[in-house]
N, C-alpha and C positions, 0 to 999 in steps of 0.2 A: 339379755340378748344383745348381740353386737349388730350394729347397723352400718351400712355402707355410707360413704360420703354423699352419694347421690340420693339415698333415702333421706338423710338428714337435711340436705339442701331442699329436697321436695317438700318436706314438712315445714321448714322455715319459710319457704315461698308461700305455701298454702296459708299458714298462720298470718304472715304479713299481708296477704291479699284480703283476708277476712277482717283482721283487726286494724290494719293500717296504722295511722298516726298515733293511735292510742298506746301503742307499744313504746313510744318515745317518752312517755310521761309516767312511767311506773317507778315506784320506790323499790328498794332492794328486796323487801319482803314480798311485795306484789310480784316481782319478777320470779322469785323462788317459788311462790305458791302457784303462779300460772304455769311455770315450767313443769312442776310436779304434776299438775292436772293434765297438761298436754302430753307428758310422757306416758301417762296411763292410757290416754286415748290412742296414742301412737302404738303402744304395745298391744292394745286390744285389736288393732288392725295389722299386727305382725310387721310393722314398718312400712305399710303400703299407704302413703299419704293420699294417694288418689282415691282411696275408698273412704276417707274421712269426710264427713259432711260439714258444711259451714255451721250447722246447728250444734254439732259436737264441739267445735272450737268455741262457739259462743257459750256453750255449757261450761267449758273449762274456765272461760272468763268470769262467768257468774259464780263459780266455785271460789275463784280468787277474790272476787268482790265480797263474798260472804265472810271471808276471813279478814279482809282489808277494805272496809267500807270507805268510799271516797270522802265522805264528810269527816270521818274520824281522822283520816290522813291530813286533810286540810287543817283541821284543828291542831293536830300535832305539829305541823309545819309552822303555823302561826305562833304556837307556844314556844317553839325552838327559836324563832326569830325574836320574840320578846325577850327571851333569856339572853340572847346574844347582845341585844341592845342594852339591857341592864348591865351586863358584864362590861361592855365597852364604856358605859357611863361611869362605872366604878373605877375603871382604869384611868379615866380622865381626872379624877379627884386627887 
């Protein structure tokens, strides 16, 4: 289904008002997962963001977290940082 710019802006505003700053700290996978879940909610309401409850948006967030648990992402980030340090140390030799 095709949505108007106004409908998409309304959905973005609604999601931003519910989830706030949390949106600034998502990984690429988390963003894709959350977007997928939110598109389903948006489509269920035929593009009428005003009919979407805060609970439905939180539900989409919980779906995303089920696939991308915060603890697993933190561990992955730490592992990646360790690998970068080890690589930098090898380059110094």
